[in-house]
Each structure stands twice: as C-alpha cells, then as structure tokens.
N, CA, C and O atoms as a GROMACS GRO file, in nm:
protein
  532
    1MET      N    1  -4.769  -4.808  -3.271
    1MET     CA    2  -4.648  -4.864  -3.206
    1MET      C    3  -4.557  -4.763  -3.157
    1MET      O    4  -4.505  -4.678  -3.229
    2GLN      N    5  -4.534  -4.777  -3.006
    2GLN     CA    6  -4.435  -4.682  -2.960
    2GLN      C    7  -4.263  -4.683  -2.997
    2GLN      O    8  -4.190  -4.781  -3.014
    3LEU      N    9  -4.233  -4.549  -3.001
    3LEU     CA   10  -4.083  -4.584  -3.088
    3LEU      C   11  -4.024  -4.536  -2.962
    3LEU      O   12  -4.093  -4.493  -2.869
    4ASP      N   13  -3.905  -4.543  -2.960
    4ASP     CA   14  -3.780  -4.460  -2.846
    4ASP      C   15  -3.658  -4.414  -2.900
    4ASP      O   16  -3.603  -4.468  -2.995
    5LEU      N   17  -3.616  -4.315  -2.842
    5LEU     CA   18  -3.480  -4.307  -2.887
    5LEU      C   19  -3.352  -4.342  -2.832
    5LEU      O   20  -3.291  -4.262  -2.761
    6VAL      N   21  -3.314  -4.441  -2.856
    6VAL     CA   22  -3.216  -4.542  -2.833
    6VAL      C   23  -3.075  -4.545  -2.852
    6VAL      O   24  -3.044  -4.574  -2.968
    7GLU      N   25  -2.954  -4.518  -2.752
    7GLU     CA   26  -2.836  -4.505  -2.771
    7GLU      C   27  -2.790  -4.606  -2.802
    7GLU      O   28  -2.766  -4.681  -2.707
    8VAL      N   29  -2.753  -4.662  -2.950
    8VAL     CA   30  -2.691  -4.765  -2.972
    8VAL      C   31  -2.507  -4.776  -2.975
    8VAL      O   32  -2.442  -4.880  -2.993
    9ALA      N   33  -2.459  -4.657  -2.956
    9ALA     CA   34  -2.330  -4.626  -2.996
    9ALA      C   35  -2.288  -4.559  -2.877
    9ALA      O   36  -2.230  -4.458  -2.917
   10PRO      N   37  -2.286  -4.560  -2.770
   10PRO     CA   38  -2.232  -4.438  -2.661
   10PRO      C   39  -2.088  -4.392  -2.642
   10PRO      O   40  -2.052  -4.290  -2.585
   11ASP      N   41  -1.997  -4.498  -2.708
   11ASP     CA   42  -1.850  -4.485  -2.689
   11ASP      C   43  -1.838  -4.394  -2.788
   11ASP      O   44  -1.779  -4.297  -2.741
   12ALA      N   45  -1.865  -4.378  -2.900
   12ALA     CA   46  -1.855  -4.297  -3.035
   12ALA      C   47  -1.854  -4.150  -2.965
   12ALA      O   48  -1.903  -4.095  -2.867
   13THR      N   49  -1.758  -4.114  -3.086
   13THR     CA   50  -1.782  -3.940  -3.056
   13THR      C   51  -1.852  -3.877  -3.190
   13THR      O   52  -1.787  -3.878  -3.295
   14PRO      N   53  -1.964  -3.830  -3.186
   14PRO     CA   54  -2.033  -3.798  -3.079
   14PRO      C   55  -2.161  -3.929  -3.093
   14PRO      O   56  -2.212  -3.968  -3.198
   15PRO      N   57  -2.192  -3.979  -2.946
   15PRO     CA   58  -2.274  -4.071  -2.936
   15PRO      C   59  -2.371  -4.094  -3.058
   15PRO      O   60  -2.424  -4.001  -3.118
   16VAL      N   61  -2.390  -4.235  -3.092
   16VAL     CA   62  -2.476  -4.267  -3.203
   16VAL      C   63  -2.638  -4.289  -3.128
   16VAL      O   64  -2.658  -4.353  -3.024
   17CYS      N   65  -2.740  -4.221  -3.209
   17CYS     CA   66  -2.890  -4.267  -3.100
   17CYS      C   67  -2.967  -4.316  -3.245
   17CYS      O   68  -2.936  -4.277  -3.357
   18ARG      N   69  -3.078  -4.417  -3.210
   18ARG     CA   70  -3.162  -4.428  -3.322
   18ARG      C   71  -3.333  -4.409  -3.248
   18ARG      O   72  -3.363  -4.396  -3.129
   19ILE      N   73  -3.401  -4.412  -3.344
   19ILE     CA   74  -3.535  -4.441  -3.337
   19ILE      C   75  -3.599  -4.559  -3.362
   19ILE      O   76  -3.642  -4.603  -3.469
   20MET      N   77  -3.600  -4.609  -3.242
   20MET     CA   78  -3.672  -4.756  -3.282
   20MET      C   79  -3.755  -4.845  -3.168
   20MET      O   80  -3.770  -4.781  -3.064
   21ASP      N   81  -3.805  -4.962  -3.166
   21ASP     CA   82  -3.899  -5.014  -3.048
   21ASP      C   83  -3.763  -5.047  -2.994
   21ASP      O   84  -3.668  -5.078  -3.066
   22PHE      N   85  -3.758  -5.036  -2.841
   22PHE     CA   86  -3.633  -5.044  -2.742
   22PHE      C   87  -3.670  -5.180  -2.674
   22PHE      O   88  -3.574  -5.230  -2.617
   23GLY      N   89  -3.770  -5.243  -2.667
   23GLY     CA   90  -3.820  -5.372  -2.653
   23GLY      C   91  -3.744  -5.446  -2.744
   23GLY      O   92  -3.651  -5.513  -2.701
   24LYS      N   93  -3.773  -5.442  -2.883
   24LYS     CA   94  -3.708  -5.523  -2.986
   24LYS      C   95  -3.529  -5.534  -2.965
   24LYS      O   96  -3.461  -5.631  -2.931
   25PHE      N   97  -3.493  -5.409  -2.998
   25PHE     CA   98  -3.397  -5.404  -2.966
   25PHE      C   99  -3.300  -5.486  -2.832
   25PHE      O  100  -3.191  -5.534  -2.863
   26GLN      N  101  -3.336  -5.492  -2.724
   26GLN     CA  102  -3.301  -5.537  -2.615
   26GLN      C  103  -3.348  -5.705  -2.640
   26GLN      O  104  -3.281  -5.792  -2.584
   27TYR      N  105  -3.466  -5.741  -2.726
   27TYR     CA  106  -3.424  -5.910  -2.764
   27TYR      C  107  -3.330  -5.956  -2.823
   27TYR      O  108  -3.266  -6.057  -2.795
   28GLU      N  109  -3.311  -5.849  -2.947
   28GLU     CA  110  -3.200  -5.900  -3.044
   28GLU      C  111  -3.088  -5.905  -3.031
   28GLU      O  112  -3.010  -5.975  -3.095
   29LYS      N  113  -3.051  -5.801  -2.910
   29LYS     CA  114  -2.877  -5.789  -2.852
   29LYS      C  115  -2.891  -5.924  -2.732
   29LYS      O  116  -2.778  -5.955  -2.695
   30GLN      N  117  -2.994  -6.004  -2.667
   30GLN     CA  118  -2.978  -6.079  -2.582
   30GLN      C  119  -2.973  -6.232  -2.681
   30GLN      O  120  -2.910  -6.329  -2.638
   31ARG      N  121  -3.034  -6.236  -2.792
   31ARG     CA  122  -3.094  -6.337  -2.900
   31ARG      C  123  -2.889  -6.365  -2.940
   31ARG      O  124  -2.831  -6.473  -2.946
   32ARG      N  125  -2.822  -6.204  -2.961
   32ARG     CA  126  -2.687  -6.251  -3.040
   32ARG      C  127  -2.599  -6.275  -2.933
   32ARG      O  128  -2.498  -6.338  -2.968
   33GLU      N  129  -2.606  -6.241  -2.795
   33GLU     CA  130  -2.525  -6.278  -2.682
   33GLU      C  131  -2.562  -6.426  -2.668
   33GLU      O  132  -2.464  -6.501  -2.666
   34ARG      N  133  -2.682  -6.483  -2.657
   34ARG     CA  134  -2.700  -6.622  -2.641
   34ARG      C  135  -2.617  -6.671  -2.751
   34ARG      O  136  -2.516  -6.732  -2.718
   35LYS      N  137  -2.646  -6.653  -2.891
   35LYS     CA  138  -2.560  -6.717  -3.000
   35LYS      C  139  -2.441  -6.760  -2.979
   35LYS      O  140  -2.397  -6.870  -3.008
   36ALA      N  141  -2.377  -6.655  -2.916
   36ALA     CA  142  -2.215  -6.611  -2.921
   36ALA      C  143  -2.180  -6.704  -2.799
   36ALA      O  144  -2.064  -6.745  -2.800
   37ARG      N  145  -2.256  -6.744  -2.700
   37ARG     CA  146  -2.200  -6.851  -2.618
   37ARG      C  147  -2.229  -6.960  -2.633
   37ARG      O  148  -2.170  -7.052  -2.577
   38LYS      N  149  -2.315  -6.975  -2.704
   38LYS     CA  150  -2.343  -7.129  -2.768
   38LYS      C  151  -2.208  -7.176  -2.837
   38LYS      O  152  -2.165  -7.290  -2.818
   39GLN      N  153  -2.130  -7.067  -2.932
   39GLN     CA  154  -2.058  -7.112  -3.020
   39GLN      C  155  -1.935  -7.117  -2.974
   39GLN      O  156  -1.842  -7.166  -3.039
   40GLN      N  157  -1.919  -7.044  -2.810
   40GLN     CA  158  -1.784  -7.057  -2.747
   40GLN      C  159  -1.729  -7.204  -2.716
   40GLN      O  160  -1.819  -7.283  -2.689
   41LYS      N  161  -1.630  -7.245  -2.714
   41LYS     CA  162  -1.602  -7.379  -2.689
   41LYS      C  163  -1.445  -7.349  -2.553
   41LYS      O  164  -1.340  -7.285  -2.547
   42VAL      N  165  -1.524  -7.443  -2.472
   42VAL     CA  166  -1.461  -7.448  -2.327
   42VAL      C  167  -1.337  -7.513  -2.302
   42VAL      O  168  -1.341  -7.615  -2.234
   43ILE      N  169  -1.259  -7.484  -2.333
   43ILE     CA  170  -1.120  -7.572  -2.283
   43ILE      C  171  -1.131  -7.619  -2.139
   43ILE      O  172  -1.143  -7.539  -2.046
   44GLU      N  173  -1.125  -7.762  -2.121
   44GLU     CA  174  -1.123  -7.804  -1.942
   44GLU      C  175  -0.935  -7.838  -1.960
   44GLU      O  176  -0.878  -7.878  -2.062
   45VAL      N  177  -0.887  -7.812  -1.852
   45VAL     CA  178  -0.774  -7.828  -1.796
   45VAL      C  179  -0.772  -7.987  -1.681
   45VAL      O  180  -0.831  -7.993  -1.574
   46LYS      N  181  -0.716  -8.061  -1.721
   46LYS     CA  182  -0.728  -8.200  -1.634
   46LYS      C  183  -0.573  -8.156  -1.582
   46LYS      O  184  -0.491  -8.085  -1.639
   47GLN      N  185  -0.564  -8.228  -1.447
   47GLN     CA  186  -0.483  -8.235  -1.383
   47GLN      C  187  -0.417  -8.368  -1.322
   47GLN      O  188  -0.482  -8.450  -1.258
   48ILE      N  189  -0.270  -8.380  -1.353
   48ILE     CA  190  -0.227  -8.519  -1.317
   48ILE      C  191  -0.135  -8.516  -1.229
   48ILE      O  192  -0.039  -8.453  -1.275
   49ARG      N  193  -0.111  -8.562  -1.098
   49ARG     CA  194  -0.049  -8.534  -0.955
   49ARG      C  195   0.073  -8.664  -0.998
   49ARG      O  196   0.033  -8.778  -1.022
   50LEU      N  197   0.225  -8.628  -1.003
   50LEU     CA  198   0.326  -8.742  -0.994
   50LEU      C  199   0.382  -8.685  -0.846
   50LEU      O  200   0.336  -8.591  -0.780
   51THR      N  201   0.502  -8.777  -0.814
   51THR     CA  202   0.623  -8.779  -0.755
   51THR      C  203   0.709  -8.840  -0.835
   51THR      O  204   0.680  -8.934  -0.910
   52PRO      N  205   0.868  -8.764  -0.817
   52PRO     CA  206   0.954  -8.810  -0.873
   52PRO      C  207   0.990  -8.964  -0.904
   52PRO      O  208   1.051  -9.016  -0.997
   53SER      N  209   0.933  -9.012  -0.795
   53SER     CA  210   1.002  -9.154  -0.793
   53SER      C  211   0.859  -9.279  -0.830
   53SER      O  212   0.848  -9.402  -0.824
   54ILE      N  213   0.785  -9.182  -0.862
   54ILE     CA  214   0.638  -9.261  -0.980
   54ILE      C  215   0.738  -9.390  -1.037
   54ILE      O  216   0.849  -9.376  -1.088
   55ASP      N  217   0.659  -9.525  -1.013
   55ASP     CA  218   0.679  -9.633  -1.104
   55ASP      C  219   0.652  -9.634  -1.239
   55ASP      O  220   0.550  -9.577  -1.279
   56ASP      N  221   0.727  -9.691  -1.317
   56ASP     CA  222   0.702  -9.678  -1.455
   56ASP      C  223   0.584  -9.752  -1.503
   56ASP      O  224   0.539  -9.721  -1.614
   57HIS      N  225   0.526  -9.846  -1.432
   57HIS     CA  226   0.398  -9.912  -1.458
   57HIS      C  227   0.291  -9.807  -1.392
   57HIS      O  228   0.213  -9.752  -1.469
   58HIS      N  229   0.287  -9.790  -1.308
   58HIS     CA  230   0.167  -9.653  -1.270
   58HIS      C  231   0.191  -9.523  -1.366
   58HIS      O  232   0.098  -9.449  -1.396
   59LEU      N  233   0.300  -9.506  -1.402
   59LEU     CA  234   0.331  -9.392  -1.510
   59LEU      C  235   0.255  -9.373  -1.647
   59LEU      O  236   0.215  -9.269  -1.698
   60GLY      N  237   0.246  -9.533  -1.703
   60GLY     CA  238   0.201  -9.549  -1.772
   60GLY      C  239   0.046  -9.550  -1.795
   60GLY      O  240   0.003  -9.533  -1.910
   61PHE      N  241  -0.052  -9.572  -1.674
   61PHE     CA  242  -0.183  -9.561  -1.648
   61PHE      C  243  -0.184  -9.400  -1.645
   61PHE      O  244  -0.287  -9.348  -1.688
   62LYS      N  245  -0.094  -9.322  -1.604
   62LYS     CA  246  -0.108  -9.151  -1.599
   62LYS      C  247  -0.119  -9.114  -1.766
   62LYS      O  248  -0.198  -9.029  -1.808
   63ILE      N  249  -0.032  -9.186  -1.851
   63ILE     CA  250  -0.001  -9.147  -1.956
   63ILE      C  251  -0.146  -9.177  -2.040
   63ILE      O  252  -0.204  -9.098  -2.114
   64ARG      N  253  -0.180  -9.297  -2.011
   64ARG     CA  254  -0.267  -9.341  -2.095
   64ARG      C  255  -0.420  -9.230  -2.053
   64ARG      O  256  -0.497  -9.198  -2.144
   65ASP      N  257  -0.439  -9.194  -1.935
   65ASP     CA  258  -0.537  -9.143  -1.937
   65ASP      C  259  -0.568  -8.964  -1.986
   65ASP      O  260  -0.673  -8.902  -2.002
   66ALA      N  261  -0.379  -8.915  -2.001
   66ALA     CA  262  -0.386  -8.814  -2.005
   66ALA      C  263  -0.395  -8.838  -2.190
   66ALA      O  264  -0.445  -8.737  -2.238
   67ARG      N  265  -0.368  -8.918  -2.274
   67ARG     CA  266  -0.382  -8.952  -2.410
   67ARG      C  267  -0.519  -8.935  -2.439
   67ARG      O  268  -0.573  -8.851  -2.511
   68GLY      N  269  -0.569  -9.030  -2.371
   68GLY     CA  270  -0.745  -8.970  -2.411
   68GLY      C  271  -0.772  -8.857  -2.380
   68GLY      O  272  -0.822  -8.792  -2.472
   69TRP      N  273  -0.755  -8.783  -2.245
   69TRP     CA  274  -0.818  -8.660  -2.256
   69TRP      C  275  -0.757  -8.529  -2.360
   69TRP      O  276  -0.806  -8.417  -2.368
   70ILE      N  277  -0.678  -8.564  -2.410
   70ILE     CA  278  -0.576  -8.475  -2.498
   70ILE      C  279  -0.689  -8.501  -2.626
   70ILE      O  280  -0.788  -8.434  -2.656
   71VAL      N  281  -0.645  -8.600  -2.677
   71VAL     CA  282  -0.736  -8.671  -2.776
   71VAL      C  283  -0.904  -8.595  -2.784
   71VAL      O  284  -0.948  -8.547  -2.888
   72ASP      N  285  -0.966  -8.598  -2.680
   72ASP     CA  286  -1.102  -8.531  -2.690
   72ASP      C  287  -1.087  -8.379  -2.678
   72ASP      O  288  -1.189  -8.310  -2.679
   73GLY      N  289  -0.969  -8.321  -2.667
   73GLY     CA  290  -0.957  -8.149  -2.669
   73GLY      C  291  -0.938  -8.109  -2.576
   73GLY      O  292  -0.928  -7.986  -2.575
   74MET      N  293  -0.918  -8.190  -2.428
   74MET     CA  294  -0.856  -8.084  -2.314
   74MET      C  295  -0.711  -8.058  -2.291
   74MET      O  296  -0.619  -8.119  -2.346
   75LYS      N  297  -0.700  -7.975  -2.217
   75LYS     CA  298  -0.530  -7.995  -2.196
   75LYS      C  299  -0.483  -8.032  -2.062
   75LYS      O  300  -0.544  -7.967  -1.977
   76VAL      N  301  -0.416  -8.096  -2.025
   76VAL     CA  302  -0.331  -8.162  -1.958
   76VAL      C  303  -0.202  -8.111  -1.863
   76VAL      O  304  -0.095  -8.063  -1.902
   77ARG      N  305  -0.236  -8.131  -1.754
   77ARG     CA  306  -0.162  -8.028  -1.646
   77ARG      C  307  -0.069  -8.146  -1.568
   77ARG      O  308  -0.121  -8.224  -1.489
   78PHE      N  309   0.036  -8.148  -1.591
   78PHE     CA  310   0.119  -8.254  -1.492
   78PHE      C  311   0.199  -8.167  -1.394
   78PHE      O  312   0.277  -8.076  -1.423
   79SER      N  313   0.164  -8.216  -1.262
   79SER     CA  314   0.288  -8.140  -1.152
   79SER      C  315   0.329  -8.270  -1.080
   79SER      O  316   0.269  -8.375  -1.054
   80ILE      N  317   0.460  -8.222  -1.058
   80ILE     CA  318   0.550  -8.353  -0.965
   80ILE      C  319   0.533  -8.240  -0.824
   80ILE      O  320   0.535  -8.117  -0.832
   81LYS      N  321   0.516  -8.314  -0.711
   81LYS     CA  322   0.543  -8.260  -0.620
   81LYS      C  323   0.652  -8.322  -0.521
   81LYS      O  324   0.639  -8.431  -0.466
   82PHE      N  325   0.776  -8.223  -0.506
   82PHE     CA  326   0.903  -8.289  -0.443
   82PHE      C  327   0.889  -8.286  -0.283
   82PHE      O  328   0.841  -8.193  -0.219
   83LYS      N  329   0.943  -8.412  -0.227
   83LYS     CA  330   0.895  -8.374  -0.089
   83LYS      C  331   1.033  -8.412  -0.007
   83LYS      O  332   1.098  -8.512  -0.039
   84GLY      N  333   1.067  -8.339   0.084
   84GLY     CA  334   1.199  -8.369   0.127
   84GLY      C  335   1.315  -8.364   0.094
   84GLY      O  336   1.350  -8.252   0.057
   85ARG      N  337   1.413  -8.463   0.093
   85ARG     CA  338   1.538  -8.426   0.004
   85ARG      C  339   1.522  -8.439  -0.164
   85ARG      O  340   1.611  -8.418  -0.246
   86GLN      N  341   1.390  -8.478  -0.191
   86GLN     CA  342   1.384  -8.490  -0.312
   86GLN      C  343   1.384  -8.369  -0.386
   86GLN      O  344   1.388  -8.370  -0.509
   87ASN      N  345   1.381  -8.258  -0.316
   87ASN     CA  346   1.423  -8.069  -0.352
   87ASN      C  347   1.514  -8.055  -0.389
   87ASN      O  348   1.517  -7.955  -0.461
   88LEU      N  349   1.642  -8.124  -0.376
   88LEU     CA  350   1.752  -8.153  -0.398
   88LEU      C  351   1.782  -8.202  -0.539
   88LEU      O  352   1.898  -8.204  -0.581
   89HIS      N  353   1.711  -8.229  -0.590
   89HIS     CA  354   1.707  -8.307  -0.713
   89HIS      C  355   1.628  -8.275  -0.833
   89HIS      O  356   1.642  -8.356  -0.924
   90PRO      N  357   1.531  -8.153  -0.862
   90PRO     CA  358   1.470  -8.119  -0.943
   90PRO      C  359   1.456  -8.202  -1.099
   90PRO      O  360   1.362  -8.256  -1.158
   91GLU      N  361   1.600  -8.182  -1.131
   91GLU     CA  362   1.632  -8.282  -1.262
   91GLU      C  363   1.585  -8.368  -1.246
   91GLU      O  364   1.511  -8.390  -1.341
   92LEU      N  365   1.579  -8.475  -1.142
   92LEU     CA  366   1.492  -8.577  -1.200
   92LEU      C  367   1.327  -8.599  -1.223
   92LEU      O  368   1.268  -8.699  -1.263
   93GLY      N  369   1.268  -8.448  -1.176
   93GLY     CA  370   1.139  -8.455  -1.236
   93GLY      C  371   1.107  -8.372  -1.316
   93GLY      O  372   0.989  -8.341  -1.332
   94ARG      N  373   1.234  -8.302  -1.402
   94ARG     CA  374   1.218  -8.248  -1.509
   94ARG      C  375   1.236  -8.383  -1.635
   94ARG      O  376   1.168  -8.416  -1.732
   95ASP      N  377   1.343  -8.427  -1.583
   95ASP     CA  378   1.366  -8.555  -1.705
   95ASP      C  379   1.204  -8.616  -1.704
   95ASP      O  380   1.134  -8.605  -1.805
   96ARG      N  381   1.168  -8.664  -1.613
   96ARG     CA  382   1.036  -8.708  -1.590
   96ARG      C  383   0.957  -8.671  -1.679
   96ARG      O  384   0.920  -8.740  -1.775
   97LEU      N  385   0.914  -8.525  -1.646
   97LEU     CA  386   0.844  -8.457  -1.758
   97LEU      C  387   0.860  -8.456  -1.890
   97LEU      O  388   0.769  -8.450  -1.973
   98LEU      N  389   0.976  -8.464  -1.909
   98LEU     CA  390   1.020  -8.446  -2.057
   98LEU      C  391   1.030  -8.533  -2.140
   98LEU      O  392   1.047  -8.518  -2.261
   99ASN      N  393   1.014  -8.691  -2.041
   99ASN     CA  394   1.021  -8.820  -2.110
   99ASN      C  395   0.845  -8.842  -2.140
   99ASN      O  396   0.807  -8.915  -2.232
  100ILE      N  397   0.760  -8.780  -2.062
  100ILE     CA  398   0.595  -8.797  -2.080
  100ILE      C  399   0.581  -8.703  -2.195
  100ILE      O  400   0.512  -8.759  -2.280
  101ALA      N  401   0.612  -8.599  -2.227
  101ALA     CA  402   0.585  -8.492  -2.336
  101ALA      C  403   0.685  -8.594  -2.465
  101ALA      O  404   0.626  -8.611  -2.572
  102GLU      N  405   0.797  -8.644  -2.455
  102GLU     CA  406   0.829  -8.730  -2.549
  102GLU      C  407   0.689  -8.847  -2.626
  102GLU      O  408   0.642  -8.864  -2.738
  103GLU      N  409   0.674  -8.890  -2.522
  103GLU     CA  410   0.549  -8.993  -2.552
  103GLU      C  411   0.438  -8.947  -2.593
  103GLU      O  412   0.358  -9.003  -2.668
  104LEU      N  413   0.428  -8.821  -2.534
  104LEU     CA  414   0.277  -8.799  -2.596
  104LEU      C  415   0.285  -8.661  -2.714
  104LEU      O  416   0.202  -8.572  -2.723
  105LYS      N  417   0.383  -8.673  -2.777
  105LYS     CA  418   0.401  -8.572  -2.872
  105LYS      C  419   0.347  -8.588  -3.038
  105LYS      O  420   0.353  -8.505  -3.128
  106ASP      N  421   0.304  -8.696  -3.037
  106ASP     CA  422   0.225  -8.734  -3.158
  106ASP      C  423   0.061  -8.697  -3.147
  106ASP      O  424  -0.016  -8.711  -3.243
  107VAL      N  425   0.022  -8.652  -3.027
  107VAL     CA  426  -0.107  -8.582  -2.968
  107VAL      C  427  -0.079  -8.476  -2.947
  107VAL      O  428  -0.134  -8.384  -3.008
  108ALA      N  429   0.006  -8.457  -2.864
  108ALA     CA  430   0.030  -8.313  -2.778
  108ALA      C  431   0.123  -8.215  -2.818
  108ALA      O  432   0.197  -8.243  -2.912
  109GLN      N  433   0.133  -8.094  -2.758
  109GLN     CA  434   0.220  -8.028  -2.764
  109GLN      C  435   0.259  -7.946  -2.660
  109GLN      O  436   0.168  -7.884  -2.606
  110VAL      N  437   0.361  -7.931  -2.622
  110VAL     CA  438   0.430  -7.850  -2.476
  110VAL      C  439   0.346  -7.751  -2.495
  110VAL      O  440   0.339  -7.725  -2.615
  111GLU      N  441   0.267  -7.673  -2.418
  111GLU     CA  442   0.229  -7.549  -2.356
  111GLU      C  443   0.336  -7.446  -2.317
  111GLU      O  444   0.388  -7.346  -2.369
  112GLN      N  445   0.348  -7.524  -2.187
  112GLN     CA  446   0.400  -7.462  -2.088
  112GLN      C  447   0.562  -7.567  -2.062
  112GLN      O  448   0.546  -7.687  -2.042
  113ALA      N  449   0.647  -7.533  -2.064
  113ALA     CA  450   0.772  -7.626  -2.067
  113ALA      C  451   0.794  -7.642  -1.894
  113ALA      O  452   0.758  -7.550  -1.822
  114PRO      N  453   0.837  -7.727  -1.853
  114PRO     CA  454   0.879  -7.772  -1.682
  114PRO      C  455   0.891  -7.659  -1.630
  114PRO      O  456   0.974  -7.582  -1.677
  115MET      N  457   0.830  -7.632  -1.548
  115MET     CA  458   0.897  -7.479  -1.456
  115MET      C  459   0.879  -7.542  -1.300
  115MET      O  460   0.797  -7.629  -1.270
  116LEU      N  461   0.973  -7.481  -1.209
  116LEU     CA  462   0.935  -7.488  -1.068
  116LEU      C  463   0.881  -7.396  -1.006
  116LEU      O  464   0.892  -7.276  -1.032
  117GLU      N  465   0.815  -7.449  -0.913
  117GLU     CA  466   0.753  -7.315  -0.833
  117GLU      C  467   0.712  -7.363  -0.697
  117GLU      O  468   0.606  -7.422  -0.678
  118GLY      N  469   0.823  -7.329  -0.577
  118GLY     CA  470   0.836  -7.413  -0.473
  118GLY      C  471   0.902  -7.550  -0.505
  118GLY      O  472   1.001  -7.574  -0.574
  119SER      N  473   0.818  -7.634  -0.434
  119SER     CA  474   0.860  -7.752  -0.442
  119SER      C  475   0.726  -7.866  -0.553
  119SER      O  476   0.688  -7.983  -0.563
  120THR      N  477   0.704  -7.750  -0.606
  120THR     CA  478   0.672  -7.842  -0.723
  120THR      C  479   0.691  -7.794  -0.870
  120THR      O  480   0.682  -7.678  -0.911
  121MET      N  481   0.720  -7.911  -0.943
  121MET     CA  482   0.715  -7.853  -1.091
  121MET      C  483   0.603  -7.879  -1.215
  121MET      O  484   0.544  -7.986  -1.202
  122PHE      N  485   0.580  -7.830  -1.287
  122PHE     CA  486   0.414  -7.810  -1.394
  122PHE      C  487   0.471  -7.778  -1.501
  122PHE      O  488   0.554  -7.693  -1.534
  123MET      N  489   0.400  -7.876  -1.562
  123MET     CA  490   0.425  -7.900  -1.709
  123MET      C  491   0.290  -7.893  -1.802
  123MET      O  492   0.199  -7.975  -1.789
  124THR      N  493   0.288  -7.818  -1.870
  124THR     CA  494   0.122  -7.816  -1.971
  124THR      C  495   0.121  -7.889  -2.088
  124THR      O  496   0.231  -7.893  -2.144
  125LEU      N  497   0.041  -7.941  -2.137
  125LEU     CA  498   0.058  -8.032  -2.269
  125LEU      C  499  -0.101  -7.970  -2.295
  125LEU      O  500  -0.190  -7.957  -2.211
  126ALA      N  501  -0.106  -7.932  -2.462
  126ALA     CA  502  -0.247  -7.899  -2.522
  126ALA      C  503  -0.237  -7.974  -2.647
  126ALA      O  504  -0.126  -8.013  -2.686
  127PRO      N  505  -0.366  -8.002  -2.726
  127PRO     CA  506  -0.362  -8.104  -2.832
  127PRO      C  507  -0.309  -8.023  -2.933
  127PRO      O  508  -0.336  -7.903  -2.937
  128GLN      N  509  -0.218  -8.093  -3.038
  128GLN     CA  510  -0.175  -8.037  -3.141
  128GLN      C  511  -0.257  -7.968  -3.199
  128GLN      O  512  -0.368  -8.019  -3.193
  129SER      N  513  -0.253  -7.829  -3.277
  129SER     CA  514  -0.329  -7.750  -3.361
  129SER      C  515  -0.371  -7.832  -3.474
  129SER      O  516  -0.307  -7.933  -3.500
  130GLU      N  517  -0.485  -7.795  -3.553
  130GLU     CA  518  -0.512  -7.835  -3.640
  130GLU      C  519  -0.433  -7.848  -3.740
  130GLU      O  520  -0.439  -7.951  -3.806
  131LYS      N  521  -0.326  -7.733  -3.778
  131LYS     CA  522  -0.273  -7.691  -3.857
  131LYS      C  523  -0.159  -7.794  -3.894
  131LYS      O  524  -0.131  -7.823  -4.010
  132LYS      N  525  -0.107  -7.837  -3.799
  132LYS     CA  526   0.006  -7.965  -3.766
  132LYS      C  527  -0.039  -8.105  -3.830
  132LYS      O  528   0.033  -8.175  -3.901
  133THR      N  529  -0.179  -8.136  -3.790
  133THR     CA  530  -0.225  -8.246  -3.812
  133THR      C  531  -0.267  -8.274  -3.951
  133THR      O  532  -0.315  -8.383  -3.981
   0.00000   0.00000   0.00000
C-alpha cells in the first residue's frame, strides 16, 4: 500500500500534514461535500408584479397564489410598478403592499418592508419561522 504525505490544514500555523493514502483522502472529502450539498435547503423567491390600480378581484388571485407558495416554503416578492402620474402617489402602492402583508400575516412575515427604488416599490414576504407557529 502506497502512503503519501498529505497537507490537511494548510492555513494552520505550522501547517498540519499526515501520512495517509491520498486517493482515499480525496474520496472522503468529496463524499462529505456531496452530503453537505444534499442537506442544503434552497429557498426559491417567487415574484408577483402589480400596478397601483389593480382591481381587488385580480389582487385576490395574486394573494391566493402567494399564500400557496409561502405555505410551500418559498419567499414571495411583490413589486408595484408606477407609470406616468402614478409616480406622484407612492403612498397608494405602499398602502396596497401593507394590505397584502396584513392578509397574509397568518402564514408570512414581512422580511423586507415596502421600499421604493426608482419607479418600482418592492416588499418581500417569507414563511413564518418555526418558533412562531
């Protein structure tokens, strides 16, 4: 059996080396990384685009979709695009977003409060943490 001098902690002072089979060391390292990747949870962010003048009926469909995604563990980002003279009244969009947050407060918490960037206002909702449920 062929053994090699393998540097296992190059950042330590002094660097740490071991005498071992290098092929086995690489295999074990890849296995640990693969297991860590499997246990990672990827959180998807869904986006819903609105306008300040959206009808309540259409907004109901959007909220229903958002509720389903939040229950599935995804984050939902609402964006309201202001056009033309709508830019003069950002409070209408903020009120609309706060009403959405109020309707979804039983399953979601506000991760990012309504914030205006240019002519678009954003708000992010995330599933409620396990501690609160």
